[in-house]
C-alpha positions as CSV (number, residue, x, y, z in Angstrom):
1,M,0.2,0.0,0.2
2,E,1.5,3.6,-0.6
3,P,1.8,6.2,1.2
4,I,-1.6,8.1,1.2
5,S,-1.3,12.1,0.8
6,S,-4.1,14.0,3.2
7,K,-4.7,15.9,0.6
8,Q,-6.8,12.7,-0.9
9,L,-8.7,12.1,2.4
10,D,-12.7,13.0,2.7
11,P,-12.7,14.4,6.4
12,Q,-16.8,14.7,5.8
13,F,-16.7,10.9,5.1
14,K,-16.9,9.3,8.7
15,Y,-20.0,11.7,9.4
16,E,-21.8,10.1,6.0
17,V,-21.3,7.3,6.9
18,A,-22.8,7.4,10.4
19,Q,-25.8,9.5,8.9
20,Q,-26.8,6.0,7.6
21,P,-29.1,3.6,9.8
22,G,-27.4,1.8,11.9
23,G,-23.8,4.5,11.8
24,D,-25.6,6.1,15.0
25,N,-22.0,4.2,17.0
26,F,-19.6,4.0,14.2
27,K,-17.1,7.0,15.3
28,R,-17.1,5.6,18.7
29,C,-14.5,2.8,17.8
30,F,-11.8,2.9,19.3
31,S,-9.9,0.3,17.2
32,C,-9.8,-2.7,20.4
33,G,-9.3,-5.4,17.8
34,T,-12.4,-7.0,19.3
35,C,-14.3,-7.3,15.8
36,T,-11.7,-8.7,14.0
37,A,-11.1,-11.3,16.8
38,A,-14.2,-11.9,16.8
39,C,-14.7,-12.7,12.9
40,P,-14.7,-15.7,10.7
41,A,-14.3,-14.0,7.6
42,A,-11.4,-12.7,9.4
43,K,-10.1,-16.1,10.0
44,A,-10.9,-17.7,6.2
45,D,-9.1,-14.1,4.3
46,E,-7.1,-12.3,5.9
47,E,-7.4,-9.4,4.2
48,F,-10.8,-8.9,5.9
49,N,-10.4,-7.0,9.0
50,P,-13.2,-5.0,10.4
51,R,-11.2,-2.7,12.5
52,R,-9.1,-1.5,9.6
53,I,-12.0,-1.1,7.5
54,I,-13.8,0.9,9.7
55,R,-10.5,2.7,10.8
56,M,-10.1,3.5,7.3
57,A,-13.4,5.2,7.2
58,L,-13.3,7.2,9.9
59,L,-9.9,8.7,8.2
60,G,-12.1,10.0,5.2
61,M,-9.8,6.6,3.1
62,R,-13.5,7.0,1.6
63,E,-12.2,5.9,-2.7
64,E,-10.1,2.9,-1.0
65,V,-12.7,1.6,1.0
66,L,-16.0,2.1,-1.4
67,S,-13.7,0.3,-4.2
68,S,-12.6,-2.4,-2.1
69,P,-14.1,-6.1,-3.0
70,I,-13.1,-6.4,0.6
71,L,-16.4,-4.9,1.2
72,W,-18.0,-7.2,0.2
73,L,-17.1,-10.1,2.5
74,C,-18.7,-9.6,5.3
75,V,-20.9,-12.6,5.9
76,Q,-23.1,-11.0,8.4
77,C,-23.1,-13.0,11.0
78,T,-23.0,-10.2,13.9
79,A,-20.2,-11.7,16.4
80,C,-17.8,-8.6,15.3
81,G,-21.7,-6.4,17.4
82,F,-22.3,-8.4,20.1
83,R,-18.9,-8.3,21.3
84,C,-17.7,-4.9,20.9
85,P,-17.4,-2.6,23.5
86,Q,-18.9,0.4,22.0
87,N,-21.9,-1.2,20.4
88,V,-20.8,-0.6,17.3
89,K,-22.5,-2.8,15.0
90,F,-20.4,-3.5,12.3
91,V,-22.7,-5.1,10.1
92,D,-25.1,-2.1,9.7
93,V,-21.6,-0.1,9.3
94,M,-20.8,-2.7,6.5
95,A,-24.6,-3.0,5.1
96,A,-24.5,1.6,5.0
97,L,-20.8,1.3,3.0
98,R,-22.0,-1.1,0.3
99,R,-25.3,0.9,-0.4
100,I,-22.7,4.7,-0.5
101,A,-20.3,2.3,-2.9
102,V,-23.2,1.0,-5.0
103,K,-24.9,4.4,-5.3
104,E,-22.1,6.4,-5.6
105,G,-21.2,3.5,-8.5
106,F,-18.2,1.3,-7.5
107,F,-19.7,-1.3,-7.8
108,P,-23.1,-2.6,-10.1
109,A,-26.3,-3.0,-7.9
């Protein structure tokens, strides 16, 4: 992965995600990694990392998040949400990110 300039970041992206249904606790994430430790998809594919996806979205890495095929690997089992100490519903966040990605043309509906 190449370094990213702050000029490439979208500081409003986290607010857009937080306004989506289920995104209300999204900004509470403090990157503890509990979601990734509980995730069966992360165990099956080391590229899938819920903590990294949330961190990238919080940092404003809009294009990198929305264009990534990793976005579609979540099986929506909810194991991550049950264990999150901040009550971040990762499944809902993933659904929000997928909706935004489709809306912006990164993936076909």
